[in-house]
C-alpha positions as CSV (number, residue, x, y, z in Angstrom):
1,M,105.9,87.9,104.5
2,E,106.7,87.3,100.8
3,I,103.8,86.4,98.5
4,S,105.5,83.1,97.7
5,K,105.3,82.1,101.4
6,I,101.6,83.0,101.4
7,I,101.0,80.9,98.3
8,D,102.9,78.0,100.0
9,F,100.7,78.4,103.1
10,W,97.5,78.0,101.1
11,K,98.9,75.1,99.0
12,N,99.7,73.3,102.2
13,S,96.4,74.0,103.9
14,T,93.3,71.8,103.8
15,V,91.4,74.3,101.7
16,K,90.5,73.1,98.2
17,L,92.2,75.5,95.7
18,N,91.7,76.3,92.0
19,Q,94.7,76.2,89.8
20,G,96.3,79.5,88.9
21,V,95.3,81.4,85.8
22,E,97.2,83.0,83.0
23,L,98.2,86.6,83.4
24,S,96.0,87.4,80.4
25,E,92.9,86.3,82.4
26,I,93.9,88.7,85.2
27,I,94.5,91.5,82.7
28,K,91.1,90.8,81.0
29,L,89.4,91.2,84.4
30,E,91.4,94.4,85.1
31,N,90.2,95.9,81.8
32,Y,86.6,95.0,82.6
33,L,86.8,96.6,86.0
34,D,89.0,99.5,84.9
35,F,91.2,98.7,87.8
36,E,94.8,97.5,88.0
37,F,95.5,94.9,90.7
38,P,98.8,95.1,92.5
39,K,101.7,92.8,91.4
40,T,101.3,90.6,94.5
41,F,97.6,90.0,93.6
42,R,98.7,89.0,90.1
43,Q,101.4,86.6,91.5
44,F,98.9,85.0,93.9
45,Y,96.2,84.5,91.2
46,S,98.8,83.2,88.7
47,N,99.4,80.4,91.3
48,I,96.0,80.0,93.0
49,N,92.7,81.2,91.5
50,G,90.9,81.4,94.8
51,F,89.2,78.6,96.7
52,K,87.5,75.9,94.8
53,D,83.7,75.5,95.0
54,S,83.3,78.4,97.5
55,D,85.4,76.4,100.1
56,W,86.5,78.3,103.2
57,N,89.2,78.1,105.7
58,E,88.7,77.2,109.4
59,H,87.8,80.8,110.2
60,M,85.1,80.9,107.6
61,F,86.9,83.1,105.0
62,S,86.6,82.3,101.3
63,I,89.0,83.7,98.7
64,F,87.2,84.2,95.4
65,P,88.3,83.0,92.0
66,L,88.4,85.6,89.3
67,E,85.0,84.7,88.0
68,R,83.4,85.3,91.4
69,I,85.2,88.6,91.8
70,K,83.5,89.7,88.6
71,E,80.1,88.4,89.7
72,E,80.3,90.0,93.1
73,Y,81.3,93.3,91.5
74,E,78.5,93.2,89.0
75,E,75.9,92.4,91.8
76,S,77.2,95.1,94.1
77,A,75.5,98.4,94.6
78,N,79.0,99.9,95.2
79,N,81.1,100.0,92.0
80,D,84.0,101.5,93.9
81,F,84.5,98.3,95.9
82,I,86.2,95.2,94.3
83,P,85.9,92.2,96.6
84,F,88.2,89.2,96.6
85,C,87.2,87.5,99.8
86,D,84.2,87.0,102.1
87,Y,83.5,86.0,105.6
88,L,80.7,83.7,106.8
89,I,79.0,83.4,103.4
90,N,79.0,87.1,102.7
91,S,78.5,88.5,106.2
92,H,81.0,91.0,104.9
93,Q,83.6,91.2,102.1
94,I,87.2,92.1,101.9
95,G,88.6,93.9,98.9
96,F,90.0,96.9,97.1
97,Y,88.4,100.4,97.2
98,R,89.2,102.0,93.9
99,K,89.5,105.6,95.4
100,T,92.3,104.8,97.8
101,K,95.1,102.4,98.4
102,G,94.7,99.5,100.9
103,I,92.3,96.7,101.6
104,Y,89.0,97.3,103.2
105,I,85.9,95.6,104.7
106,N,82.6,96.1,103.0
107,Y,79.4,95.3,104.9
108,E,76.2,94.6,102.9
109,N,77.7,96.0,99.6
110,I,78.0,99.4,101.1
111,L,81.5,100.7,101.9
112,G,81.8,101.4,105.5
113,D,83.8,104.0,107.2
114,L,87.4,104.2,105.8
115,N,88.4,103.2,109.3
116,D,87.4,99.7,108.2
117,K,90.8,99.3,106.7
118,V,92.2,95.8,106.9
119,A,95.7,96.4,105.6
120,D,97.8,98.7,103.5
121,D,98.4,96.0,100.8
122,F,97.2,92.7,99.4
123,E,99.9,90.5,101.0
124,T,99.3,92.0,104.5
125,S,95.5,91.4,104.1
126,M,96.3,87.7,103.2
127,I,98.3,87.4,106.4
128,E,95.4,88.9,108.4
129,I,93.1,86.2,106.8
130,M,95.6,83.4,107.4
131,T,96.1,84.4,111.1
132,N,92.5,85.2,111.8
133,S,93.4,88.7,112.9
134,E,90.7,90.8,114.7
135,K,91.2,93.4,111.9
136,I,89.1,91.3,109.5
137,Y,85.9,91.2,111.6
C-alpha cells in the first residue's frame, strides 16, 4: 500500500490528528537522534504529525507526534530504540531499532528478542496497526 493511501486512511478515520510538520522539523529530530528516518516516515509526518492529545484508534494504538518521539526516546533506558507508536498506554511501543532495518516491538523500554519484528518497513508497520494485525501484540 502506498504511503498516500495510509495517510488518507488516517485522515478519514475518527482519530484526532495533528497537522503535518515541515521537513526541517523532521530533520531537526533526526539530527538530535543521530538517526535518519525512511522517506515514507518523512512523507507521513509531513502530512500527519501523529495523533492529537494522545488519542488512539479503536485497537488502542497511538501514533506519536515528533515531540513525543523525542520525549519517549529521552526517557527510555534503551537508546537504540526509537518509538513512534504505543499500545494500551505504553503496554509496549513500536518503533525503529537503530542497529538493524525494520520495525520492532519494545516491551518496558527494553528491546525484546529481534523476533519481535513487526514489519520490514514503516509503511507495512502502519498497515499492521491499521488492520489490527496479530504481529503488533
